[in-house]
N, C-alpha and C positions, 0 to 999 in steps of 0.2 A: 499296257501293254499285255492286259490278262487274257485277250482271246487269241493270240498266236501261240500256235500248238507249242505241247511241252519243250520239244525239242530243239525248236527253233526258238524259241522263248530263252533256252538255256545259251543258245550259240549266240542270240544276239547280245546276251552280258556278256559272254566271252569276247565276243566282237568289240564291243565297245569297251572292256578292260583294255584290247589291246590297242584301241584308238587312243584314248586316255591317256594311257601309260606314254605313248610314242607323244602325243599332246603335251603333255606334262613335262617332259623334259624339253620339249621345244619351247615351250613359255619361259621356262627357267632362264635359258640361253637369250630370249628376247630381248631382255633387259642386260644380261649380261655381255652381248657382245659389243653393243656401242659403249657400254661403260669401260670395255677392257681395251679397245681402239682410243676412245679419250684418255684412258689412264696413261698409252704408250707412246701416243700421237699429240694428244690433246687438238685434234681437227676436228671439228664437226664434218667436214665435207668427206674425210677418208671414215668417221663413221657412217654416215649416208653412203657411200660407196660398198661397205659391207651388209647392210640391210639390203642395198640394190642385189648383190649377190645371191640373198638369202632367197628374194623374189622372182629375179628374172627367169629361174628355170620354169615357172609356171606358166611363161609366155613360149621361154623355147622348146621345151620338150612336153608339152600337155598333149600334142596329136601323137606323138610316137609312144606316149603312156599310154593312151586311149588305145593305140593299135595293140600294144603289149597285152593289155586288159581282156581285149576280146578274143585275141588269137592263144594264149598260154594262161597256164593255170593261174588265176587270181590270190590263190592264197600263198602260193611260192612268191609271186611277185613281191605280197607285201612282207615275208619274210625276207626276202632276200634286201628290200630296201630298208628295213630295220638292221639287217646286218651291215650293210656298206654305211650308214649312217653310225652307228656305234663304232665302226673301226676309226672312220674320221674324224669322230670329235673325242677319241681317246687318245690319237696323235698329236691333238692339240692341247690334251692334260699333260701329255708326257712333255712337251717344248716349253708350256707354260711351270710345270716344275722344275725344268733345268735352266729356265731364265735365257731362252733362246727361240723365244717368239718373235717372229717374223710378220709385217704388216700383209704382206702377198700369201702368208699362210693361213690367215684368218680369212681371208677372202677364199681362197680355193675351199677351205672347210666348210664356209658359210653355203658356198657354190654346191658343192657335194650333199650337202643337208639338205638343202631345196629341192635338189632333183630327186634325192630318195625322197621327199614328202610329196612331189609330183606322182610318182609311183603307186608310192601307197595310197593315196587318194584316188588315184583312176582306178585301183582295184577295190577299195574298200566300199564305191559306191555300188558295184555289182555285188560285193558280200551283203550289203545291207538290203538291197533288191531280192537276195536268196533266200532271206530270214524273217522278212517283214510283208504281210499281204498287201496288195496295193493300196487298201482303202484306209490302212493306218500307216502308210509313210508320212503325210504331214506329222503327225502326233509321234511318229518315230524320230523325224529330223527334228521338232521340237524338242523330245529328250535328249538327243544327241546336243541340241544346242545349250539346255540349260545344264548338262554335265561339263560341256566345254567353256561354259561360262564360270562353273567353279573352276575350271581348271586356270581360267584367267584371272579369276579372282585373288587364287592361292599363288599362281607361279610367278610373278612380276615381285611382289614383295619378297618372297623367298626367295627367288633368285637374286636380288638385289641384297639380300641381306647375308646370304652364301656368299655373295662377292665379297662383301666386306669381311669376311673371315678367311676368305683365299680364294687368288683368282682364280684358281682351277675348280673349285669345288661346283660350282653350278652346271660347269661342262663335265664332270665325271659324273653329276647325277643325271644329267641327260643320258649320258652314255650307258648308267645301269638301266633306266627307262626303257631302255629299245630292249635291252635281253629280256626283260618282264612281258614286254609284249609280244615278244617272239613265241613263249611259253602259251600264253594266251591263245595264241593263234594255232597252235599247234594243237591244242586241246579242242579245238571246234571239228564236228564233223559233217556239219552241212556242208555241200560241196557250191562253191561260191559261183558256179556257172551253171547255165542248162548245157544239155548234151548237144554239142554242134560237130559241124564237119569244118574240115580244113576250108578256110576262104582264099584260093587259089589265084584270085582277081589279083590284078597289079595295086600295090599300096596306095597310088593317088586315087585310084576306085574307091578303095577301101574307106579313105578318109572323105571322100565325095558324099558318100552315102551318109557321113553321120552329119556333113553340111546339111545336105538336101533336106533329111528329116528334121532339123533345127530351122531351117529358113523356112519350111513349110508351116512352121507355127508362129504365126504373127506374133501374138503375146510374148512368148518364150524369145524369141529373135530380138525384140525391141528392149526386154528386161535384162539381156546379157550384155547389150551396148551400153543401156543405160547405167546399169551397175558398173559395168567395167571401168566406164569413166570415174564412175564414183570410187571405185576400189582406187583410184590414183590419190584422191583426197584423204582419205581415212588414213593410210598409213604412213601420209606426210604430216599430217596433224599430231598423229602420235608421237613422231619421230621427234616434231616440236617440243612437244610436252616433255621428254627427255631429257634435251639438251636446255630447253629455259628451266628446269629444275636443277638441272647442274650447274647453271650460269647463277640460280638463286642461292647456291651452297647446301642444297638438299643434300643427303645420304643415297646411297643406292637403295637402301632399304625404303626412303623416304618416297624416292621416285616412284619404287614398286607398289607404294602403297596408294599413289594418284593413280596407278594404273589398274590397281585391284578395285578401287571404286568403279571406275569403268565397267570392269568384270562384272560387279555388284549389279550394276544396271542391268547388262545383260542378260544375267541369271533372273533379276526380277522381269526381264522381257519374255523369257523362255516360259516361264511358271504364268505371265498372263497371256500366254500364247493361246489357249485353248479360247478363253475369254474373247480374245479380239479375232479368232478365226468365226466364234460365234455369231458375233455381233456385228461386223464390216464386211465389206465385201472385199475381194483382192485389191482390185485397185486402189480401194480406201486404204489398204496397209501398206502397199507401195508409196502412196503418196504422202502417208504420215512419215514415213523414213526419210523420204527426199526433203520434206519440207523443215525436217528437225534442225538443216543445216544453217536455218536462219538465227539459232542460236548463239551461232559463233560468233556473230558480230558483237555480241558483248566484249569478246576478248579485244576488239580493236577500240573498244572505249576505255575497259577499265586492262590495262596490261599485268596481270600477274598470273602466277602460273595457277593459281587456284580458280582465278575465274574461269582459264581456258580450261579446267578440268570439268567446271561446272557447265561450260557452254556446251560439251559434246555427249552429258549425259543422257538429253532426251533422244539424241541418235544411239546411243548404246543400247537406250529400252527397246526401239523398233527393230535393231537390225537381225535380233533372233527370232520375231515375229514375220519378217519379209522371208526370211530364210524357209522357215516351215512351210510356207504356202508356196513359193513359188518352186523350191528344192524339191519339196515331196511331191507336187505335182508333175513336174517334169521326169523325175524318175520314175513316178507311176505311169506314165504313158508311153514310155522308151521301150520299144521290143528288147528283151536282153540281149541278142544276139550283137546289136549295134550299142549297147548302153554305153559302153566305155570310151567308143569314139565320138558320140553324142556329148557325153561329158567333156572328153577333152577340147572336141569344139568349143562348146560352152565356158569352159575355163580358159582356154587360150583367148576368147572375147574378153570374158569378164577379167582376166587377170593381167590383159597384153600391157596395160601402162601401169599396171600395181607397182612393179620394183620401181618404177621414176619417181611415186611419191617421196620415199624417204631420200632417194637421191637427188631430186631437186631441193627439199628442204634441206639437206645439208650444204647445198652449193648457195641456195639462196641466206641460209645463216650465219654464212660465211661472209656474206657482203651487205646484207642489209638486217632489220630489226626482226623481231620475233612476230611482230605485229604486221610489218607489212609480208611476211612470210605466210602468215595464217589468211591474212586479207586474200592471196591468190586462192587458197584452197576454197575459203568461204565461196568467193565468186565461182568457182567450178562449181560446188555444190549446189548453188542457188539456180545457174542456169541450167543444173540438171534437173530442178524441180519443176522447172518452166516446162521443159522439154517433156517430163514425164504427164505433166497436166495437159499439155495441148495435144499428147499424142493419140491418134486412132487406136492404135493396136491395144493400148493400155486402156484405154476407156473401153474396150469391148474385152476386158479380161475373163477368162473362165471362172467356171464356179467350182469348189471343191467338191460340190454334189456330184459333178462329172464322175468321178471316182468309184461312185457306187454301183458302178453299169460296170466296172471292169471286170475281168475274171481274176479268182482267188490265186 
């Protein structure tokens, strides 16, 4: 990032600080939510419902969030999202301490947190575009991926260990993280959007403009659908890992440790991302991720939680590499005035069924074995690998060298 102008470089650091502080709190509670529900209800299905509530806003509210990011001040949206999430999680902390936690409240707080995350992410993409030159966006996305991997590496085991010390502690830490995120955002000086006139066209027409742009890019359109369906399988398998670990008698900290291994491999992938981008085409990088699903067949033969963990590690390595090329390319070529809408349309497609992954896993685990549940997600992943291999749009994937022709 050394070529970014000084003020922009400072604001990129502050932007990353705010994003990482928010995501750190989220990772602490990623494992704390199902552990809390399992402790109160002993029901994998109900734990799946809570995970569903955290993810379903990405499908329901992505389009309104994108419109808001293109119409209103993006920094204020991000700060408002952090405030709402902090208040919601604080209410859960209070009821846990008072021993009055109800299942419906956990679902509601998870839902509010998910909505806040959608708003924050929709605005954050524009903020990233504002502080990073187009040709450096793939590297910036890779840098974000590396730092997010560190959060994923540290968050689950710490969250599990904190839950073991007290059920309210990981949620309290989540609330505090949003407060520090707000401070980081307030310290930024670069505007998060270009000067723009108010778009008075109907909302439907504004959303349609985002759809048209994404639809006019065959590669980005196909990638959104392929990885949208893959996003159903990844959260589902990770949810199986938590429940299977619990059934094997592992503690919250030990389950978090397994998730931390997954995070360590995403960190490795982020660090290796420049090497992959120099040596492989964009199509090859995408197919490398999709065919990594073949390793999960190992769990269908050896049914231990440790084999399940090992089988998803190749996937973990490839995820941040794919994100760096696809996300960086998409953000770079999208005009700023419609960036929020294009990202929301892409997010709506890519995350439309993500919330159904843990929900489906929860209900499947309540009636069939972990092996049968993982077999469903493995089949889904392998079908997507075949689709990606045969797709003409992915076969004609663009080159990152195209970004050198874009203006700074």
